[in-house]
C-alpha positions in Angstrom: 75.2 3.8 206.7 74.2 3.8 210.3 74.5 7.1 212.1 74.6 8.0 215.7 72.4 10.8 217.0 74.4 13.9 217.9 73.1 17.0 219.6 76.1 19.4 219.7 75.8 22.3 217.3 78.3 22.3 214.4 78.4 26.1 214.6 81.1 25.8 217.2 83.5 24.6 214.5 84.5 26.5 211.4 84.3 24.2 208.4 87.5 23.9 206.4 87.3 25.8 203.1 86.2 23.6 200.2 89.1 22.2 198.2 89.1 21.9 194.4 88.8 18.2 193.8 89.5 16.8 190.4 90.3 13.6 188.6 87.8 11.3 190.3 84.1 10.5 190.1 82.2 9.8 193.2 78.9 8.3 194.2 77.3 10.2 197.0 75.5 8.4 199.8 72.1 9.7 201.1 72.2 13.2 202.6 72.7 13.4 206.4 69.7 14.3 208.5 71.9 15.0 211.6 75.2 16.7 212.4 78.2 14.5 211.9 81.7 16.0 212.1 84.9 14.7 210.6 87.8 16.1 212.7 91.5 16.1 211.9 94.7 16.8 213.8 98.1 17.0 212.1 101.7 17.9 213.2 104.1 19.4 212.7 103.7 20.7 209.1 100.0 20.6 209.3 97.8 20.1 206.2 100.1 22.1 203.9 102.7 19.3 203.9 102.0 18.0 200.4 102.0 14.6 202.0 99.7 12.4 204.2 98.2 15.4 206.0 97.2 17.2 202.8 95.9 13.9 201.2 93.9 13.0 204.3 92.3 16.5 204.5 91.4 16.4 200.8 89.8 13.0 201.2 87.8 14.1 204.3 86.5 17.2 202.4 85.6 14.9 199.5 83.6 12.8 201.9 81.9 15.8 203.4 80.9 17.0 199.9 79.5 13.5 199.3 77.4 13.5 202.5 79.5 11.2 204.7 80.1 14.2 207.1 78.0 17.2 207.7 81.1 19.3 208.4 84.8 19.1 209.0 87.3 20.7 211.3 91.1 20.6 211.3 93.9 21.8 213.5 97.6 21.8 213.2 99.6 21.1 216.4 103.2 21.4 217.3 103.7 18.9 220.2 102.3 16.0 222.1 100.6 18.2 224.7 99.0 20.2 222.0 97.7 17.0 220.4 96.1 16.0 223.6 94.5 19.5 224.0 93.2 19.4 220.4 91.7 15.9 221.0 90.0 17.2 224.1 88.5 20.2 222.4 87.3 18.1 219.5 85.8 15.5 221.8 83.7 18.3 223.4 82.1 18.9 220.0 81.3 15.2 219.6 83.3 14.4 216.4 82.1 11.3 214.6 85.6 10.4 213.4 88.8 12.0 214.7 91.9 11.5 212.6 95.5 12.1 213.8 98.1 12.3 211.1 101.8 11.5 211.7 103.8 9.7 214.4 104.2 12.8 216.5 100.8 12.4 218.3 100.5 8.6 218.2 101.0 8.1 221.9 98.6 10.9 222.8 96.0 9.4 220.4 96.3 6.0 222.0 95.9 7.4 225.5 93.0 9.6 224.6 91.1 6.9 222.7 91.6 4.4 225.6 89.8 6.9 227.9 87.0 7.5 225.4 86.0 3.9 224.3 82.7 4.9 222.7 84.3 7.3 220.2 86.0 6.3 216.9 89.5 7.4 215.9 91.9 7.0 213.0 95.7 7.2 213.0 97.3 7.9 209.6 101.0 7.2 209.2 101.4 6.9 213.0 103.7 3.8 212.8 102.0 2.4 216.0 100.7 -1.1 216.3 99.6 -1.2 220.0 96.3 0.7 219.7 93.0 0.6 221.6 90.1 -1.2 219.8 88.4 2.0 218.9 91.5 3.3 216.9 91.7 2.4 213.3 95.1 2.7 211.6 96.4 3.4 208.1 100.2 2.9 207.5 102.4 2.4 204.5 105.3 0.1 203.8 108.0 2.6 202.6 110.9 0.1 202.5 110.5 -1.0 198.9 109.8 2.6 197.7 112.9 3.8 199.5 115.0 1.2 197.6 113.5 2.5 194.3 114.1 6.1 195.4 117.8 5.3 196.1 118.2 3.8 192.6 116.3 6.6 191.0 118.3 9.3 192.9 121.5 7.7 191.6 120.1 7.7 188.1 119.1 11.4 188.3 122.3 12.6 189.9 124.7 14.8 188.0 127.4 15.0 190.7 127.3 11.3 191.8 126.3 12.2 195.3 122.8 11.5 196.7 121.3 11.8 200.2 118.4 10.6 202.3 117.1 11.8 205.7 114.4 10.7 208.0 112.8 12.9 210.7 113.0 11.7 214.3 110.2 9.3 215.0 109.4 8.6 211.4 108.2 5.0 211.0 110.6 2.4 209.6 113.5 4.9 209.8 116.4 2.5 210.0 115.0 0.2 207.3 114.3 3.1 205.0 117.9 4.2 205.2 119.2 0.7 204.6 116.9 0.2 201.6 117.9 3.5 200.1 121.6 2.6 200.3 120.8 -0.8 198.8 119.1 0.9 195.9 122.2 3.1 195.3 124.4 0.0 195.5 122.3 -1.8 192.9 122.6 1.2 190.6 126.4 1.0 190.9 126.3 -2.7 190.0 124.0 -2.2 187.0 125.2 1.1 185.6 127.0 1.5 182.3 130.7 1.1 182.6 131.3 4.7 181.5 129.1 6.1 184.3 130.7 7.1 187.6 129.6 5.4 190.8 127.1 7.1 193.0 127.7 7.8 196.7 125.1 7.9 199.4 126.0 11.0 201.4 126.4 11.1 205.2 127.0 14.5 206.8 130.2 13.4 208.6 131.9 11.3 205.9 130.0 11.3 202.6 131.3 7.7 202.0 130.0 5.1 199.6 126.5 3.6 200.0 127.7 0.5 201.7 130.0 2.4 204.2 129.1 3.0 207.8 128.3 6.6 208.6 126.6 8.9 211.2 122.8 8.7 211.6 120.9 10.5 209.0 118.0 11.6 211.3 117.1 15.2 212.0 114.5 17.1 214.0 111.2 17.4 212.2 111.3 21.2 211.8 111.6 23.3 208.7 114.8 24.9 210.0 116.5 21.5 210.4 115.5 20.5 206.9 116.8 23.7 205.4 120.1 23.4 207.3 120.5 19.8 206.1 119.9 20.9 202.5 122.5 23.6 202.7 125.1 21.3 204.3 124.5 18.5 201.8 124.3 20.7 198.7 127.6 22.4 199.7 129.0 18.9 199.7 127.9 18.4 196.0 124.9 16.4 196.8 122.4 17.2 194.1 119.6 14.7 194.8 117.9 14.5 198.2 115.1 12.2 199.5 113.6 13.6 202.7 111.1 11.5 204.7 109.3 13.5 207.2 106.8 16.4 207.6 108.1 19.8 208.5 111.7 18.7 207.8 110.8 17.6 204.4 109.1 20.9 203.7 112.2 22.7 204.8 114.3 20.6 202.3 112.1 21.3 199.3 111.7 25.0 200.2 115.4 25.4 200.4 115.9 23.4 197.2 113.4 25.7 195.4 115.2 28.8 196.6 118.6 27.5 195.6 117.3 26.5 192.1 116.0 30.0 191.5 119.3 31.6 192.6 121.3 29.3 190.4 119.0 29.9 187.4 119.7 33.6 187.7 123.5 33.3 187.8 125.2 34.7 184.7 127.2 32.5 182.3 130.3 31.1 183.8 133.3 33.3 182.7 135.3 30.2 182.1 132.9 29.1 179.4 131.0 26.4 181.2 127.8 26.3 179.1 126.2 23.6 181.1 126.0 25.7 184.3 125.8 24.4 187.9 124.1 21.2 188.8 120.6 22.1 190.1 119.1 20.5 193.2 116.7 17.7 192.8 114.3 16.0 195.2 112.6 12.6 195.3 109.4 13.5 197.3 107.4 11.5 199.7 103.8 12.7 199.3 101.5 14.2 196.7 102.5 14.5 193.0 105.4 16.9 192.7 103.9 19.5 190.5 104.2 22.1 193.3 108.0 22.2 193.0 110.2 22.1 189.9 113.0 20.4 192.0 111.0 17.2 192.3 112.0 14.5 189.9 110.0 11.6 191.3 107.3 11.0 194.0 106.6 8.2 196.4 102.9 8.7 197.1 101.0 7.1 200.0 97.6 6.1 198.5 95.4 7.5 201.3 92.4 7.5 199.0 92.6 3.8 198.3 93.2 3.1 202.0 90.1 5.0 203.1 88.0 3.2 200.5 89.4 -0.2 201.8 88.6 0.7 205.4 85.2 2.3 204.9 82.9 0.7 202.3 80.6 3.7 202.4 83.3 6.2 201.6 82.7 7.9 198.2 84.1 5.6 195.6 86.2 6.4 192.6 86.1 5.1 189.0 89.9 5.4 188.9 91.1 1.8 189.0 94.2 2.8 191.1 91.9 4.1 193.8 89.2 1.4 193.9 89.6 -0.9 196.9 88.9 -4.6 196.6 85.6 -5.8 198.0 85.8 -6.8 201.7 86.2 -10.5 202.3 84.0 -10.4 205.4 80.9 -8.4 206.3 81.9 -4.9 207.5 81.6 -4.4 211.3 79.6 -1.6 212.8 82.0 0.6 214.8 81.2 4.0 216.1 78.4 4.5 213.6 80.5 3.5 210.6 80.7 0.3 208.6 84.3 -0.7 208.8 85.8 -3.4 206.5 89.5 -3.1 207.4 90.6 -1.9 210.9 94.3 -1.7 210.0 95.2 -0.8 206.5 98.8 -1.5 205.4 99.5 0.1 202.1 102.2 -1.6 199.9 103.5 -1.7 196.4 101.7 -5.0 195.9 98.2 -3.8 196.9 98.4 -0.3 195.3 98.7 1.4 198.7 102.0 3.1 197.7 103.0 4.4 194.3 106.3 5.8 193.0 106.4 7.6 189.7 108.8 9.8 187.7 107.7 13.4 187.4 107.7 15.4 184.2 110.8 17.4 183.7 114.4 16.2 184.5 113.7 12.4 184.7 111.6 12.5 181.6 114.9 13.3 179.8 116.7 10.5 181.5 116.6 7.4 179.3 113.9 5.0 180.3 113.6 6.5 183.9 109.9 5.7 184.1 110.4 2.2 182.7 113.3 1.7 185.2 111.0 2.5 188.1 108.4 0.0 186.8 111.0 -2.6 186.3 112.3 -2.3 189.8 108.8 -2.5 191.3 108.1 -5.7 189.4 111.5 -7.2 190.4 110.7 -6.4 194.1 107.2 -7.8 193.8 108.5 -11.0 192.2 111.0 -11.6 195.0 114.1 -11.1 192.7 115.2 -8.1 194.7 115.3 -7.8 198.5 114.9 -4.0 199.1 117.1 -4.2 202.2 119.9 -6.1 200.5 119.7 -5.2 196.8 
């Protein structure tokens, strides 16, 4: 790996604490003889989002441990202006690769990179296609997974009402909502005759999946996510699918709190032994072991994406994370060998995964097999995720 000489002291940045990394085997490149920083900016939930931010930070730390970087630095920001300020501070410390996660800072990243053409940047889940030449991008096609999430949510629901939200600015928002509704509609067509139909909830009407309703888009804040959860759960929606950053964290936090409260309720005096329907979440991000409400996860495969983009990134023996060999000779960009400038993760190329979690769905007949079947039907062209 070719390295650019750098003179700025790494002491100016505090390295991110080492993460516990398990489940993969890596091959370390030669140790660095010079300072080489990997820098990250994430908004608004930061790197505790259990999603793209957390996955990207973990991968960067893995690369640091393997010798790709001599150190790392990360910063959470809350606005576009804060993103610009963070990029400016990091630039003064001469970062080798600066990554911005999420759509919130995409415009600021593009503007800053255009003014610093000799530096290398990476946008993760930015949803932006018009980027300067020195900005690499990693995005994920969430339309097919949203369809599967709609079908899975309907399968898991005990009340017959399911809901999906997207945060303002989230990539593919309208198509995600359409695909989710199509998944619910397909469930209604294929369900057993003795099962009630599922409804795709809208805050204003709560009509059927195919009905027109108010936009299901909210501010990307924890408070907005918590408010949406309370409003929907009060309307008997027991399965929610939040796409976002801070808003999604607000939903899952509120769902966890509600679950704990319901689990402490004494037995129904009327003799209802089954108890209340507990909240359930289909998560977009890391595996859902951090929350008992999560019944399935749509995971962006950041690890596979980085391996596809950078041939010298530490490789894994896990076949789901091994990127195919580049078809052309990698180009030298900003001191890195780059094989893929714009990675688009899909169900077909292993860039996005959706799996049933242990727990509730494991008790639902053939839930995992149903997810696999839907994925193969989409890949074969039998199902159009936006039409069902």
